[in-house]
N, C-alpha and C positions, 0 to 999 in steps of 0.2 A: 235303408234308410239314415230313420232320425239318429241309429248309433253308432255309424258313420259319423253324423254332422255334432253329436256331441260329444264323441272321442277326438274330433279336429278341435273345437273348442275347448273340451280339458287338456288339449296339449299346448293350446295355444295360450291359455291363461296361465300354465304350467312353467311356460318361459318365459311370461311378464312375470312373472313370481321370481324365477330364479334372477334372472336380470336385477330385478329391484333390490333384493336381498344381498345381489353381489354391488350394486351402488352403495346401498344401507350401511356394509360392512364397513366402508371409506370414509375415512372421520379425519378432519383438521388437526393439528395438533404441533408442538414445538419440542423442539431439540431442548435439552435438561444439562446443562453441563458446560464448559466453557468452548470444550474444541473435542466434541466428540468425532470417534470412528465409521464409519459406515460401509460393510461388511458385504462379499458376496452373497455370502449363505448363513444359515444364525448359527455362528460358533465364530470365535475369537481368531480362530486359526486358519481364517478364510482369509482370502486376497481383499484388504483395503481399496475399495474403491472411490471413498470420497473422505474429507475434512468437513464435518459442519461446526458453525459456532453458534451460541448460546443463541435462543428465541429465533434460530432459522424456521419459517413455518413449512411442514412437512405432512403429507397426507399419505395413513396407514391403515394397512389392512388389517386382516384377522389374525392375532398373535398365533405367534406358533412356539413348539416346545422342541427345545433340541435332547440330542442325546442325554445330555448331563442337566435335564430339568428344566435349565434356564427359558425363561419366554422372552420373544425374539418378535420383534415388532417388520411386514414388510415397509418401507417408506418408498416413496417418490417424491422427487424435491426438484428442482429448477432444470440441473445439468443432470440427473438420471435418478437412478433407485438402486439399492440395497437392503440391508437389512441393519436395525439397531438395536440393540438389548432395550428391555423394556423399560429397565429403571433412570435412563437416558432419553423418556420421551415423556410430554406433561401436555393433557388433556387443560385446553383453558376454560375457565369458566365462565358460563355466559352471566353479562352486565346484565343488570335491570339499573334503567335510568335512578334514578336516587338528584332530589331535584337540590336536597341541603345539601349532598355529598357534590353535587355541578357547582354552586353555588363556594363553599371551602374551592374549591380549585379558581375560582375566579380571584375571591380575596386574595388567596395565597398569589395570585402572579402567573401562576402558571401558562406558558406559550399555547396554544392551540397541540402542538409537538408531543409535547409532553403528556395530554392528559389520556389519551389512547392506554398505554403501559400504567398511568396511574388508575384508569378506571378497571384495567381486570388484575390489578392488584385488591381494588378494595371492594370488587367480584365476592374473591375468596376471605380476605381478611378487611371484614368491615369496619374494625375498631379500628385499623391503624392511622394514623395521622400523621398527612405531608407539610409540611412546612414550607412554604419556600423561601429561599435566599436569595435575595438581590443583590447579587454582587456592583450591580453598576456598571461592570465592565465588557468592553467592546471583545468577541468570541474571537477574531486573529488578532486581536491585541495579546490577550491571554494566552493564544501558542505561541507567537513572538515572544514573549515572554518564558514560557515553557523550557523553549526550544533553546533559550540562550545556555551557552555555558557548558557543563556535563552533568545536568539536576535531570534528565531524562534517558534514561539507557534500560538496555534491554540485551538479554544472551546472546552471545557473539554466534551461535549455530544457528539462529532464527535464518527464516528466510530472506532474500537481500529487501523485499519491500519490507522490512520491519525495521533495516535499520537505516543509519542516514548518511545522504551524500555531501550535507553540508559542508562547508569551510573546513577543516583540522579535525572531523569526523571520519574521512575515508580518504585513502591515500590512491589517489589515480593511477599513479605511477607503478604502486605494484599490486593494485588490486585489490586493498586488505583495508579493515577496519581495524583501528587502535584500538588497545586497552583503556576503558576509565574505572579508577576505585577498583582494581584490581585486574588482570589481563581478560576474564570472560564476559566482562560487559561493556557494549558497545553504546556508540549514542542512537537512540532511536529515531525511525522516519519520525514525520511532521504526520503522516496520516495515520500511523499506529499510533500516537502523541493524544492525537485528536479522537481516536476512535476510544482508548481509555477514558480520554478526559470528558466526554459528553455523555451526560449522565442517564441521556435516554437509552442507551444501550444495554443501560443495567438493572431495569424497571422488571425483576421476577423475583419468585421467592429466594434468591440464596445473594444475586449480587447487590440486590437491596440494602441491605446492612449496612455496605460502606456507608451507609449515609444515619443511620442508627445513631439519634445522642448519646453520649457517653456519661452521662449521669448514673450516678449512683443511688441503686435502689435495690436494698437490702430485698423486699418484701418477695420482689419478681427473682430475682437474681442471686441463686440459691448453689449452694454444694452440689448437691445432685447435676443441677441443669451443668453445673462447669464440668464434673467427671467426665459429663458426654462427649465432650468438647476435648478432651484429653484421651480420650478412650482410644488404644492402638499406638498412642505415643510412650514416648521415651518418660512421659508423667504421668501416666497410669498409671494407677494404686492398684491395678492387679497384675502390674508388671512389673519384671526386674529393673529397676531404675537405675540410671549411671548418670553420672554429673555431667552438665556438656560445659566445659570452660571458654569457651568461643568459637566464630563461628570459623572458617576456612573463606567465606567470600562478603567482602566491605558492605558488598549495595545489600539493599532490599534482594531475596531470593524467590524467584519466582514460583508460586506453585501452580501456575496455571499451565498449559500446555505448550510449547512451543514447537511451530511448525518449520523444520529444518529443510535445507536444499539438499540434503545427501541421503539418499537415500537407495537401497535394494529395489532391482528394478525400477529405475528412474521414477518408483514414488515417492513425495514425499513421505518426512517421517516424525515420529512425535520424537521428542529427549527426554526421560522420563526418569526416574530412581523411582516412581512407582509400583514397579514391578508391571505384570500385563493387566490389563483390563480396556474396556473402551473408553473411558472418560479418564486419564492417564492424569495422574495429580501432577506432574511437572520437576523442573530442577528443586528439589532439596538440599539444603544444606548441609555440608561435611562438616562435622564437629567432631571436637577432640572427647574424649571419654575418658573418666578412672577406670582403670584397671582395679580390680577388689583389694591389691597389694599396693595400690598407689596411696601419697597421701591425701589424693584426692576423693576417694571413693566415700561415698552418699548411697550407697546401696539402701532402698528401701524409704527415703526419705517422701513423707508424705507432702508431694506439691500441691494438690488442690488446698489444704488448710494454710500452704505460705499463702495462695495466691490470693483467697480468700483474704486474708490477713491482711495481706497490700493493697486490696480494694477497701477495704475498710479506712484504710490510713491514710490514701490518698484519693477518696469520695472519686473512685472512679469504677466501670463495669468489672466484671473478673473475668465476665468475657471476654474482652475485648483483650485486656491483659493476656488472657492464654492464648488466644488467635495470633498477637504480636510475636510471642515464644514462639511459636510453631510456624509462621512467618521466618521467623530467622536464623531457626536450628532444622528444622521439617520434623519427620517425625521418629528420630533418633539412630540415622546413617554416623557412623565412625570413622575417625582419622585419627591423625595424630598431629600435635600441635607443640615444638619444640619451646621449653621453659615456661608455659601454661599450668604447670602443674598448680594446685591449690589455686588458684585466679579465678574467677567465674563472670560472664558478661552476657547474660541472657537477651537482652534487648537490644545489642551490640551497641550501644551509646557511644558516642567518641569515636566508633569502628569506623574509618575513613582514612585514606592516603593524606599525608599531608608530615611536613619536616622531616623528609628523607625515613618516614615509617610508612610501610603496607599499611592495609586496612587492620589484615588482621592484627597486625604487631604492634598496631596501634592503639586496637581494642583491647588488646591485653594489658599493654600500659598501662591505659585509663582506669581497669578494673584496679591496678594494683598502686593507684595513688591512695594518699591521701588525704580528709577534706571533706567535701561535700557529698551527701547522699549516700551517707553509712560509709564511705569506704574507708579502707581498701575492700574492694569484694571476694573475701577470703571463703564466704561461705555461701549455699543457693542460695538461703537464705534473704542475707545480707543483699545481695544481687539484684535480685527480684523485689525484693522491698525496697532499695535504693534507685533500682530501674522504673519503678513507679511512680516513686515519688519525684523523679527527672520528670517524668513525661505531664505529672501535671502540675507541675510550676513551669515545666515551659511550652506547653502544647494546649494543655485546658486552658490553663489561666490566659493563653495568648488569643485565644477565640477557637483556636484548631479542635475542636470538639467533635471529628466524625472521624471516621477513617481515613476518607476521602479530602477534607481539610488539611490529613496530616502529611498526604501526600502533595498533595497541587494547594499549594498557598492560596487563595482568590480573595483574602482577607486582610485586614490588616493595614498596617504601615508597611510590611518587609514583605510586599508580594512575588511570588514565585521563587522567596528564598525560603529559612527554616522549616525548609521540608524534611522530615523523619527518612521516607524512603527514596530511593533515587531508579528503584524499578517500575516501568510505566503500569504495570501487570498489577504491582503491590497491593495497590487499595481495594481492587476488582477481590482480589483472592482470601484476602483479610476479610473481606466481608463473606463470602462464601466459608471461611472457617466457624465464622462467630456467627452465622446462623446454624449452622449444626447446633450450638450450643442449647438453640429454643424447641422445644419439642412444639407439638402439632399443637399443644392445648396450651403454652405458652404463646405462640403464634399468634391465640384467637383473643390475645390481650391488649389493649390500649399500649403502644407501642409507635413512638414518635419518629419521625425520618427527616430530617433538614436537606433541602435539595437543592444546590445550587443553578441559579439561573441569570445567565448570563444574557449579554444585547445584540443581535442583529446575529442570532443564531443563524445558521440554514436550514430550510425548510426539513428538510428531511436529513435524521441523526448521520453519522458520521458512520464512513463502512469501514469492515476492520480489511485492510491491505491483505492482498492472495498470492500477489507475482510475485515469481520465484525468476532465477538466472542473474548475472554481472550485470550490474545497470553501467557497467565503463563504456561509454562513447566516444571518448577521445581518442584523437590520434597521435603517435609516436611523433610522427614526420609528415611534411608537407611541402612541397616545391612544384616549379614549373620548370621544366627542363630547358637551358639555355638562358633562364632568367633569375632575377633575386626577387625575392618578395620582402613588402616592407610591411610591419615590423618584422622582425626576425622571428621563425618560429617558435611558438608556444602554445602548449596541448590547452591551454584554458584562454586563448585568445583565440576568436573568432571571424574576426572580419580584416583581411588582407587586399593590399593591393600592390601589380604588378605592373610596368610601362615597357609596351611590346614595341618593337620596329613597326612603322608607320610602313600597312598594305601588309601585316602579318594576318593569313587567313587558318591559322590551326596553331594549335598547343599541345601538350600533353604533359597533364597530369599527375604527379609522382605521391603518392598518400599510403602511409601505414597503420592499420588500429594496434594501440597498446594491449588489447587484451586478442586473443586469438578467436573467440566466438565472434566477434564485433563482423557485421558486414559494410562494406564503401561502396557507394555508389557517387557517381558523378567521376571518379578517376581516370586516366587513357587517352588516348588522343581524343582532342572535341574539336571541332568546326566552330571558326567564331563568327559564321554566318549571320550578323545582326544581334549577336552577345555584346553586353557590357558588363558581367560577371559571369563568373562561375560556382555554380553552387558543390560541392563534397560533403555527402553525408554521412555519418556513422550509425548504425540500427546496432543498439546492444542487444546483448541476450536477452532481454526481459523487455526489449521492444522499445525500448528510452531512444531519441532521438536525438543526433548535435547536430547542426551543420556551420561548416566554414564556407565566409564567400569571400571570392580573389576578385577583387574588381580589376577592371580591363582598363587601362590609359593606353594611350598613343605617344609615340615621340621620336627625334631623332636618335636613338639607340641601336643597338647591334647584339645580335644573341651571342653569350660569350662562350656558347656550344658546350662547353662541360658542365654547364648547369648551373654557374657561379654557386655563394656558397650556400644554397637552398638546392643543391640539384641532386638527384639520386639517380637509382636504377631507374629503367624507361617506366615501368609502373611495377608497384609493389602493393599488394591486396591481402592482407593476412584476414583467412579464417573461411569464411562459408562462400567467398564470392561475392561477386556484385549483383546488388538487389534488379537492377534495370535490365 
């Protein structure tokens, strides 16, 4: 009896311990990396089940090793579960309340919505100082300013919700996005612009460096640290180096991964020149390189020494200069540019479309001119020294002393203009590159970050858009059989009037959509019992909806029978059919 009772108790305790152990193995964690693939199994060849963005909250189980010896974590997130490689998981350090730090946050004027992220950083890096830069600008006004013109661009292959449908930035008739500053860059959407402009999205160990002040400090900024950021690139002293003569892309090139609309098996794909991996580094610039026999050959040059020299002369952080070059040129992909031999433009100064020249052509032209900043830039050293001087005089001296302010100019008298980058992802990604130059030991030193604060910001940080599919929700034709619409139909006009004969009991609405994937409702035969208007709705593939309204009047008119100037076939429905 006693033995049986003891065995039952032991079994119960064992089960409870097993359950406790399983629960204890699960931990809260964050995604580390801009866009990270979640896999169905613990290897890069397995099916991708999701993309998660930087700082996404996940729950992880015990790590497992695959056949290649790589460590992976099983993860659970809001919409599913899968596996992620261990180097893209970060476990937050617990913040212990520090009254002095709390007072500093208040004195700097940081809103409550900033404080949680800054507290997490303080827990891990207690010597960092966060300065609140009060812009005194309204958040929505800043967004309006940054959306004007073509100063905010994104890769043309990005998903539709990353691209703008504002006037002039989307062709509704063809369903395409026109290119700016070269054919591969299109207008960024307001939602994507808000995400990359909202400082609260980037309070982590890597992206916070877009707010690092660019002051020169030779005691902290060493050649050893610089070499760590150059490692693996065309400027790596241990690699066979080649000269970069000019970029083939005029805009800042994203080293952030870009989610695209097209992929195998209907999944989203990542556009990347970085090769296979879980955190794909993105579209790196294609550059022209000198061959061993060309006049531009500079094999074996010490880029590290040149950048350190440029930093000392221009009083700028050498790590920032290196990050800027890598953002512009990539790590060393190559191509060819006709006529570029012997000219160098590492920072892409003046590389934008103007005066009948494309961005690449103008960048080469600028490098070849005589005059300011030591031009012509007919050697790598002259290009790097001159480019550093250019940025010191034109950006540092103008108050744009962080990567963030070089992209988003929210200070001074030239608001939303005089911005070094057009790529909305540029500041964040250069910040991530800059972070790599700082070793773990260096990151424990006193670093100062200047973080913009806006007025009337939303309580929640801006979310990154994830919607896919065509946004085209416009009609190509709209008519009422036997009658004429007023005004004449135009896809961008949504309000019309039709005058029917007294006593008319019904009518037929004819409608066609521009996009074959759009759905139409409200067309066809319509009873007029008690109605004074008819609504025709068009739902785009991405779910956005546009409503066309036909107001009904009555008078002494007669049906034209043939449908008038706006008549068409009886019912024309293009796409997947009516919603109702």
